[in-house]
DOKEGU-366387 format. One line per 8 residues: their letters; for each residue y negated, x negated, z negated of C-alpha. Coordinates in pm, 1 decimal, always signed. Layout:
REM residues N
a	Y:X:Z  ...
END
This chain:
REM residues 271
mnlssatv	-3498.8:+8860.4:+2607.2  -3719.3:+9162.7:+2555.5  -3536.6:+9355.8:+2285.2  -3762.4:+9657.0:+2330.9  -3597.2:+9720.9:+2666.5  -3254.0:+9559.9:+2618.1  -2933.4:+9747.6:+2690.8  -2670.2:+9724.3:+2416.4
avvgvggl	-2304.4:+9743.8:+2514.0  -2054.4:+9800.8:+2233.6  -1686.1:+9733.5:+2300.0  -1467.7:+9893.0:+2033.8  -1610.4:+10209.2:+1880.9  -1394.9:+10249.6:+1572.4  -1527.3:+10238.1:+1216.5  -1759.4:+9939.9:+1262.7
ggalvrgl	-1857.7:+10006.4:+1623.8  -1916.7:+10374.3:+1557.8  -2133.4:+10303.3:+1253.3  -2330.4:+10047.2:+1452.0  -2392.4:+10295.9:+1731.6  -2511.4:+10559.6:+1486.0  -2741.0:+10307.4:+1320.1  -2892.6:+10202.7:+1652.7
qagglppq	-2949.4:+10563.5:+1746.9  -3102.3:+10644.3:+1408.1  -3335.2:+10347.9:+1462.8  -3460.5:+10503.2:+1784.7  -3257.3:+10325.6:+2053.9  -3260.2:+10563.9:+2354.6  -2920.7:+10682.9:+2483.0  -2986.3:+10529.4:+2824.2
rlvlcdav	-2990.1:+10184.7:+2663.2  -2644.1:+10224.8:+2507.2  -2313.1:+10167.1:+2683.7  -1993.1:+10224.2:+2489.7  -1634.3:+10129.7:+2561.9  -1317.4:+10204.0:+2370.2  -948.9:+10227.7:+2452.4  -979.7:+10589.3:+2338.7
aqkalnag	-1271.0:+10724.3:+2541.8  -1318.5:+11019.7:+2307.7  -1417.4:+10779.9:+2028.4  -1708.8:+10659.8:+2238.2  -1818.2:+11014.9:+2310.2  -1787.5:+11113.0:+1944.8  -1995.2:+10815.2:+1832.0  -2267.7:+10822.4:+2094.6
geavsvaa	-2283.3:+11176.9:+2219.1  -2271.9:+11298.1:+2577.9  -2604.5:+11135.4:+2670.5  -2464.3:+10783.8:+2616.0  -2292.9:+10600.9:+2902.0  -1921.8:+10542.7:+2850.0  -1760.1:+10249.2:+3030.9  -1399.6:+10281.0:+3138.4
dpaeaaav	-1335.5:+9908.9:+3096.2  -1486.7:+9626.6:+2884.6  -1586.2:+9444.3:+3203.2  -1791.0:+9745.1:+3310.8  -1974.1:+9741.4:+2977.9  -2032.9:+9366.1:+2994.4  -2176.4:+9393.2:+3344.1  -2472.1:+9599.6:+3222.5
gdvlvlcv	-2521.8:+9475.9:+2864.7  -2809.9:+9248.0:+2771.6  -2648.8:+9239.6:+2427.2  -2270.1:+9273.0:+2419.1  -2118.7:+9349.8:+2077.2  -1742.9:+9304.4:+2038.9  -1620.9:+9525.7:+1755.0  -1251.2:+9504.9:+1837.0
kppdvaga	-991.5:+9398.3:+1581.5  -896.5:+9027.3:+1572.5  -557.0:+9079.5:+1745.9  -736.9:+9254.6:+2033.4  -1011.0:+8996.7:+2079.6  -824.4:+8778.2:+2329.5  -760.4:+9071.4:+2561.7  -1119.8:+9192.7:+2539.2
ldrvatai	-1254.2:+8844.1:+2609.5  -1033.6:+8810.4:+2916.4  -1171.8:+9138.9:+3049.2  -1539.0:+9058.2:+2994.6  -1542.1:+8683.3:+3071.9  -1625.6:+8713.9:+3441.3  -1858.6:+9012.3:+3401.5  -2103.9:+8887.7:+3137.1
rphavvis	-2462.3:+8867.1:+3257.2  -2605.5:+8510.3:+3257.5  -2879.9:+8590.5:+3005.4  -2663.6:+8806.5:+2779.1  -2608.7:+8759.5:+2407.5  -2246.4:+8811.8:+2303.2  -2191.0:+8904.4:+1939.3  -1839.2:+8898.2:+1796.0
aaagvtle	-1761.1:+9079.6:+1471.7  -1394.0:+8975.6:+1470.9  -1293.2:+8801.7:+1148.6  -1150.1:+8453.1:+1186.5  -1234.0:+8411.7:+1555.8  -1444.2:+8096.2:+1573.0  -1731.2:+8017.8:+1805.4  -1514.1:+7752.5:+1967.0
klrqslga	-1239.9:+8004.4:+2046.7  -1497.2:+8248.1:+2182.2  -1656.7:+7985.2:+2403.9  -1320.7:+7869.3:+2538.1  -1244.1:+8224.8:+2645.1  -1586.1:+8314.6:+2784.7  -1676.5:+7990.0:+2955.1  -2039.9:+7885.8:+2985.2
tgalvram	-2189.5:+8231.3:+3040.6  -2389.7:+8400.8:+2766.2  -2512.7:+8295.7:+2423.3  -2266.9:+8342.3:+2135.1  -2315.7:+8471.4:+1780.5  -2056.8:+8549.1:+1514.2  -2129.2:+8839.2:+1282.2  -1952.7:+8945.5:+962.9
pnvnvavr	-2073.0:+9282.4:+833.2  -1911.0:+9486.1:+557.0  -1785.7:+9838.7:+505.0  -2132.8:+9955.4:+402.2  -2234.4:+9973.6:+768.3  -2118.2:+10334.6:+732.5  -2424.2:+10412.1:+517.0  -2654.2:+10155.9:+683.6
asmtalva	-2644.9:+9928.7:+377.0  -2436.2:+9637.5:+504.9  -2493.0:+9271.1:+433.1  -2414.2:+9097.4:+762.2  -2371.3:+8720.7:+788.3  -2468.3:+8566.7:+1121.9  -2405.6:+8222.7:+1267.1  -2450.0:+8056.0:+1605.2
dpseptea	-2402.1:+7706.4:+1739.3  -2723.9:+7503.2:+1705.4  -2722.7:+7459.7:+2084.0  -2765.5:+7833.0:+2139.4  -3117.0:+7966.2:+2204.2  -3288.6:+8103.3:+1893.4  -3328.4:+8438.3:+2065.8  -2951.9:+8488.4:+2032.4
lraaewvf	-2973.3:+8508.8:+1653.0  -3286.4:+8721.4:+1678.2  -3096.6:+8966.1:+1896.1  -2809.2:+8977.5:+1645.6  -3054.0:+9033.3:+1359.5  -3212.4:+9316.7:+1553.9  -2876.3:+9483.8:+1622.3  -2730.8:+9454.2:+1272.6
ghvgrtvr	-3067.0:+9514.9:+1109.0  -3011.2:+9878.2:+1207.9  -2722.0:+9899.9:+960.3  -2853.8:+9695.4:+667.5  -2963.4:+9341.9:+582.1  -2873.0:+9019.8:+762.5  -2857.2:+8654.4:+664.7  -2835.1:+8349.1:+890.2
lpqeklmd	-2581.7:+8087.1:+791.1  -2677.6:+7726.1:+868.8  -2316.2:+7624.1:+943.3  -2015.5:+7812.7:+1075.6  -1790.1:+7669.8:+803.6  -1979.2:+7890.1:+556.2  -1856.5:+8203.5:+733.8  -1531.5:+8199.2:+535.9
aatslaas	-1722.1:+8212.3:+207.5  -1950.1:+8483.0:+346.2  -1646.5:+8682.8:+456.5  -1507.9:+8654.5:+105.1  -1823.3:+8749.1:-84.6  -1998.4:+8996.1:+145.2  -1714.3:+9149.5:+346.7  -1438.5:+9162.1:+82.5
gpawvaam	-1681.4:+9201.2:-207.1  -1725.3:+9580.0:-181.8  -1357.0:+9622.2:-266.8  -1397.2:+9420.0:-584.7  -1714.4:+9604.2:-684.0  -1533.7:+9933.9:-623.2  -1244.6:+9821.2:-844.2  -1485.3:+9719.1:-1121.9
lealmdgg	-1675.4:+10046.6:-1092.7  -1352.1:+10244.1:-1110.8  -1258.6:+10059.0:-1429.4  -1601.6:+10125.7:-1581.6  -1571.5:+10493.9:-1493.5  -1229.6:+10507.3:-1656.7  -1375.8:+10330.1:-1957.7  -1642.2:+10596.4:-1984.1
vlaglprt	-1373.4:+10864.0:-1979.6  -1175.5:+10670.9:-2242.4  -1486.8:+10667.3:-2460.0  -1518.5:+11046.4:-2427.2  -1741.3:+11116.3:-2125.7  -1646.1:+11389.5:-1878.0  -1519.6:+11234.4:-1551.2  -1810.2:+11364.6:-1340.7
vavdmals	-2063.0:+11224.7:-1586.5  -1887.2:+10887.2:-1605.9  -1876.5:+10857.9:-1226.3  -2244.5:+10944.8:-1179.8  -2349.6:+10723.2:-1468.8  -2156.6:+10418.9:-1343.8  -2285.1:+10453.3:-987.0  -2644.5:+10496.9:-1097.3
mmegtakh	-2616.2:+10205.1:-1338.3  -2485.2:+9976.3:-1061.0  -2751.7:+10086.0:-813.3  -3027.4:+10045.5:-1070.3  -2908.1:+9703.8:-1183.0  -2900.7:+9570.4:-825.9  -3248.8:+9711.3:-760.9  -3383.5:+9563.1:-1084.2
lrdaaitp	-3247.3:+9217.8:-1002.8  -3386.9:+9223.4:-649.1  -3723.5:+9382.8:-720.9  -3799.0:+9180.9:-1034.5  -3657.5:+8859.2:-880.8  -3477.5:+8768.0:-1202.7  -3135.5:+8611.5:-1253.4  -2837.0:+8813.9:-1374.7
galkdmvm	-2834.0:+8598.4:-1686.7  -3194.7:+8690.7:-1764.2  -3118.6:+9061.2:-1726.0  -2812.5:+9024.6:-1949.0  -3025.8:+8864.1:-2218.8  -3275.8:+9151.5:-2192.0  -2999.4:+9399.7:-2273.6  -2796.8:+9204.5:-2530.7
spggttaa	-2962.9:+9234.0:-2870.1  -2826.7:+9047.8:-3178.3  -2521.1:+9215.0:-3324.7  -2549.4:+9506.3:-3083.1  -2313.9:+9705.6:-2864.4  -2368.1:+9488.5:-2556.6  -2282.5:+9171.5:-2749.0  -1962.1:+9332.0:-2873.1
gmlvleqa	-1862.0:+9428.4:-2522.0  -1961.2:+9088.1:-2379.6  -1723.9:+8919.4:-2623.2  -1435.5:+9122.0:-2477.5  -1535.5:+9021.6:-2123.1  -1548.9:+8653.8:-2217.7  -1217.4:+8665.4:-2403.2  -1055.2:+8828.9:-2100.4
gvrgalma	-1194.0:+8562.3:-1868.5  -1355.8:+8816.7:-1639.6  -1622.5:+8584.6:-1499.5  -1372.8:+8310.4:-1424.6  -1140.0:+8563.8:-1262.1  -1418.1:+8688.3:-1034.5  -1508.9:+8334.6:-929.9  -1141.6:+8262.2:-855.2
tvqaaaer	-1119.3:+8586.3:-657.4  -1402.0:+8483.4:-424.7  -1250.4:+8137.8:-383.3  -904.1:+8275.9:-304.9  -1037.1:+8515.3:-42.6  -1244.7:+8238.8:+117.7  -937.0:+8018.3:+141.4  -741.6:+8303.4:+297.0
arllgkg	-1020.3:+8348.0:+554.2  -995.2:+7977.1:+641.5  -619.4:+8005.7:+696.3  -661.4:+8313.0:+916.4  -917.1:+8125.0:+1122.3  -665.3:+7849.2:+1191.6  -398.6:+8089.8:+1307.3
END
């Protein structure tokens, strides 16, 4: 597939689909190469603008899409698949962003037409800073994953998973993770206020600290433990605070949180 001329059809233009459309457009995808479909047509117009084609039905979108992205909610996936199954182009790549809907379930609904990829982005698609996990059956052509990387690369970073069974863990860490980071940041902000900082200062300070720490770890290619040791001097303030974290079992609680969410994702996938 020539991605430089491919038409992208997006079915479901809510929060995720809308953010994806805006990211594609910001990346330079011409309006004539975008086809949008949503149960509420106005959502498609709001996301893509009047120059973008709006399909009245998922089948209409599938009939013209070289890359078909399903951004509908899990309960609506079955209906969308039924509508597009007979309309998918033979060479098309179908990308599903529905949590818990396995490649096997997708293939059973779509039949033999089209290459399949599962994608699991996170809420940060809204600011084009998502981490999106991708997986495809080994029998699928490699260009299917390349197409998915190209699409979701417009809204952040992507990572290929070697096995579909890892998608539950990826859903837990990357997709649910922003909620846990937000909860931790909120607590740190409140801690700053408790220690005497004005709320606006505590908020800005916590956000900047988190952003800077992530950048430092990535750019310097060091482990979190190494960075911790750089900050924690003998008998200092960081060591005093670290003792409280260890006594409260914060690290163990975070590990258990990821594990619990991954297990929940597995159960949802079996439903």
